[in-house]
PAKOLKOL-964046 format. One record per residue (C-alpha): residue number from 1; residue in three letters; x, y, z. Coordinates in pm, whole numbers. Layout:
# PAKOLKOL-964046
{NUM; 'ALA'; {X; Y; Z}},
...
***
This chain:
# PAKOLKOL-964046
{1; 'MET'; {-552; -7202; -1745}},
{2; 'LEU'; {-701; -7502; -1996}},
{3; 'LEU'; {-928; -7306; -2181}},
{4; 'ASN'; {-989; -6926; -2332}},
{5; 'LEU'; {-1315; -6796; -2537}},
{6; 'ASP'; {-1304; -6520; -2790}},
{7; 'VAL'; {-1584; -6331; -2871}},
{8; 'ASP'; {-1467; -6172; -3213}},
{9; 'GLN'; {-1675; -5965; -3501}},
{10; 'VAL'; {-1537; -6039; -3828}},
{11; 'ILE'; {-1637; -6055; -4199}},
{12; 'GLU'; {-1564; -6422; -4298}},
{13; 'PRO'; {-1524; -6519; -4736}},
{14; 'HIS'; {-1851; -6547; -4809}},
{15; 'SER'; {-1966; -6241; -4665}},
{16; 'SER'; {-1985; -5844; -4636}},
{17; 'GLN'; {-2151; -5819; -4325}},
{18; 'PRO'; {-1971; -5917; -3993}},
{19; 'VAL'; {-2053; -6155; -3779}},
{20; 'ARG'; {-2052; -6215; -3408}},
{21; 'ARG'; {-1803; -6540; -3340}},
{22; 'GLU'; {-1740; -6692; -3022}},
{23; 'VAL'; {-1410; -6957; -3006}},
{24; 'VAL'; {-1322; -7201; -2764}},
{25; 'ARG'; {-882; -7166; -2760}},
{26; 'HIS'; {-813; -7509; -2683}},
{27; 'PRO'; {-445; -7603; -2658}},
{28; 'GLY'; {-468; -7865; -2857}},
{29; 'ALA'; {-458; -8278; -2812}},
{30; 'ALA'; {-306; -8582; -2878}},
{31; 'ALA'; {-469; -8893; -2884}},
{32; 'VAL'; {-346; -9297; -2964}},
{33; 'VAL'; {-552; -9644; -3077}},
{34; 'PRO'; {-301; -9883; -2881}},
{35; 'CYS'; {-295; -10202; -3094}},
{36; 'LEU'; {-202; -10527; -2996}},
{37; 'PRO'; {-139; -10841; -3179}},
{38; 'GLU'; {-444; -11069; -3329}},
{39; 'ALA'; {-668; -10687; -3429}},
{40; 'LYS'; {-658; -10600; -3060}},
{41; 'ILE'; {-751; -10252; -2974}},
{42; 'VAL'; {-673; -10111; -2594}},
{43; 'LEU'; {-971; -9858; -2440}},
{44; 'VAL'; {-943; -9706; -2114}},
{45; 'ARG'; {-1307; -9621; -1941}},
{46; 'GLN'; {-1358; -9339; -1730}},
{47; 'TYR'; {-1635; -9074; -1647}},
{48; 'ARG'; {-1656; -8804; -1842}},
{49; 'TYR'; {-1795; -8448; -1624}},
{50; 'ALA'; {-1975; -8283; -1891}},
{51; 'PRO'; {-2166; -8579; -2037}},
{52; 'ASP'; {-2226; -8680; -1720}},
{53; 'THR'; {-2145; -9057; -1804}},
{54; 'TRP'; {-1857; -9317; -1834}},
{55; 'LEU'; {-1713; -9338; -2173}},
{56; 'TRP'; {-1480; -9610; -2400}},
{57; 'GLU'; {-1232; -9411; -2551}},
{58; 'ILE'; {-856; -9424; -2652}},
{59; 'PRO'; {-597; -9264; -2426}},
{60; 'ALA'; {-572; -8879; -2534}},
{61; 'GLY'; {-419; -8595; -2366}},
{62; 'ILE'; {-366; -8202; -2344}},
{63; 'LEU'; {-82; -8115; -2479}},
{64; 'GLU'; {176; -7944; -2271}},
{65; 'PRO'; {346; -7651; -2358}},
{66; 'ASP'; {593; -7668; -2650}},
{67; 'GLU'; {544; -8005; -2671}},
{68; 'GLU'; {553; -8205; -2926}},
{69; 'PRO'; {219; -8397; -3073}},
{70; 'GLU'; {438; -8776; -3098}},
{71; 'ASP'; {566; -8715; -2739}},
{72; 'CYS'; {192; -8629; -2573}},
{73; 'ALA'; {62; -8944; -2742}},
{74; 'ALA'; {328; -9166; -2595}},
{75; 'ARG'; {314; -9033; -2284}},
{76; 'GLU'; {-88; -9074; -2243}},
{77; 'LEU'; {-16; -9379; -2376}},
{78; 'ILE'; {198; -9483; -2075}},
{79; 'GLU'; {2; -9271; -1793}},
{80; 'GLU'; {-336; -9422; -1850}},
{81; 'THR'; {-284; -9766; -2003}},
{82; 'GLY'; {112; -9861; -1910}},
{83; 'TYR'; {169; -9948; -2260}},
{84; 'GLU'; {448; -9787; -2404}},
{85; 'ALA'; {527; -9772; -2811}},
{86; 'GLY'; {736; -9925; -2987}},
{87; 'LYS'; {654; -9777; -3310}},
{88; 'LEU'; {395; -9453; -3366}},
{89; 'SER'; {252; -9346; -3699}},
{90; 'LEU'; {73; -9063; -3702}},
{91; 'LEU'; {-315; -9152; -3860}},
{92; 'ALA'; {-507; -8807; -3886}},
{93; 'THR'; {-528; -8506; -3764}},
{94; 'LEU'; {-865; -8400; -3673}},
{95; 'HIS'; {-1049; -8038; -3557}},
{96; 'SER'; {-1261; -8195; -3270}},
{97; 'SER'; {-1567; -7911; -3255}},
{98; 'PRO'; {-1486; -7680; -3617}},
{99; 'GLY'; {-1845; -7463; -3557}},
{100; 'PHE'; {-1679; -7357; -3180}},
{101; 'SER'; {-1313; -7454; -3111}},
{102; 'ASP'; {-987; -7436; -3235}},
{103; 'GLU'; {-862; -7769; -3099}},
{104; 'VAL'; {-665; -8011; -3317}},
{105; 'ILE'; {-646; -8388; -3203}},
{106; 'TYR'; {-329; -8529; -3385}},
{107; 'LEU'; {-416; -8920; -3316}},
{108; 'PHE'; {-162; -9170; -3354}},
{109; 'ARG'; {-208; -9546; -3412}},
{110; 'ALA'; {98; -9761; -3179}},
{111; 'ASP'; {238; -10109; -3236}},
{112; 'SER'; {505; -10293; -3089}},
{113; 'LEU'; {363; -10255; -2765}},
{114; 'LYS'; {562; -10308; -2411}},
{115; 'PRO'; {347; -10389; -2099}},
{116; 'GLY'; {387; -10183; -1780}},
{117; 'GLU'; {264; -9952; -1476}},
{118; 'ALA'; {3; -9700; -1579}},
{119; 'LYS'; {50; -9392; -1407}},
{120; 'PRO'; {-297; -9222; -1475}},
{121; 'ASP'; {-339; -8864; -1318}},
{122; 'PRO'; {-424; -8850; -906}},
{123; 'GLU'; {-781; -8684; -994}},
{124; 'GLU'; {-830; -8992; -1285}},
{125; 'SER'; {-1000; -9298; -1213}},
{126; 'ILE'; {-927; -9537; -1571}},
{127; 'GLU'; {-1070; -9900; -1634}},
{128; 'VAL'; {-828; -10020; -1863}},
{129; 'SER'; {-987; -10312; -2095}},
{130; 'THR'; {-870; -10493; -2411}},
{131; 'PHE'; {-1116; -10554; -2788}},
{132; 'ASN'; {-1089; -10715; -3081}},
{133; 'ILE'; {-1117; -10481; -3382}},
{134; 'LEU'; {-1443; -10562; -3503}},
{135; 'GLU'; {-1632; -10562; -3112}},
{136; 'ALA'; {-1504; -10208; -3124}},
{137; 'LEU'; {-1659; -10101; -3455}},
{138; 'GLU'; {-2002; -10332; -3295}},
{139; 'MET'; {-1946; -10099; -3004}},
{140; 'ILE'; {-1976; -9816; -3184}},
{141; 'ALA'; {-2246; -9928; -3392}},
{142; 'ARG'; {-2473; -10013; -3056}},
{143; 'GLY'; {-2354; -9653; -2916}},
{144; 'GLU'; {-2155; -9780; -2667}},
{145; 'ILE'; {-1863; -9584; -2780}},
{146; 'THR'; {-1959; -9257; -2837}},
{147; 'ASP'; {-1612; -9030; -2827}},
{148; 'SER'; {-1546; -8905; -3190}},
{149; 'LYS'; {-1145; -8901; -3128}},
{150; 'THR'; {-1255; -9249; -3044}},
{151; 'VAL'; {-1443; -9342; -3335}},
{152; 'SER'; {-1266; -9195; -3593}},
{153; 'GLY'; {-926; -9358; -3471}},
{154; 'ILE'; {-1100; -9706; -3453}},
{155; 'LEU'; {-1234; -9694; -3812}},
{156; 'LEU'; {-885; -9566; -3917}},
{157; 'VAL'; {-764; -9848; -3740}},
{158; 'ALA'; {-950; -10084; -3871}},
{159; 'ARG'; {-950; -9985; -4250}},
{160; 'ASP'; {-597; -10148; -4226}},
{161; 'ILE'; {-668; -10457; -4019}},
{162; 'CYS'; {-981; -10575; -4223}},
{163; 'PRO'; {-966; -10448; -4554}},
{164; 'VAL'; {-1322; -10421; -4703}},
{165; 'ALA'; {-1456; -10623; -5014}},
{166; 'GLY'; {-1058; -10691; -5142}},
{167; 'ILE'; {-955; -10302; -5117}},
{168; 'GLU'; {-632; -10294; -4994}},
{169; 'PRO'; {-491; -9999; -4764}},
{170; 'GLU'; {-207; -9803; -4987}},
***
């Protein structure tokens, strides 16, 4: 089973009264922003049942038992896009929905990509496209990219690719 739901009575640090908390337990995930030369990134478009729509996303997947996040990111990149990363760098660690879930997403940047053949899971229907980072930022502004890990990843990569007001990244 992928998810579990715990219902707990807890006393939180700011209170002396017990409160009920429901927590969705999740094994964690890794996601990756594939970066190509000339400020381009690779996104995948796939149908998501929960919101009942097609979404543009960065490649991502659930951590297998005992799998390292970097290995998961590399695996998902190949499965969903066919690209193999020459270099993976951790961008951030995200709590996707801390109000009700303990899911942590490890967000990576992939560089020095080598093209190959995608190997999606049999139940996945994935479209792969390349976008200029500025185009991806506009897609976020227009509400065409709404997935939070994807928005976070694009913004973090854009920070490095297009410094604003002369401020260089560290």
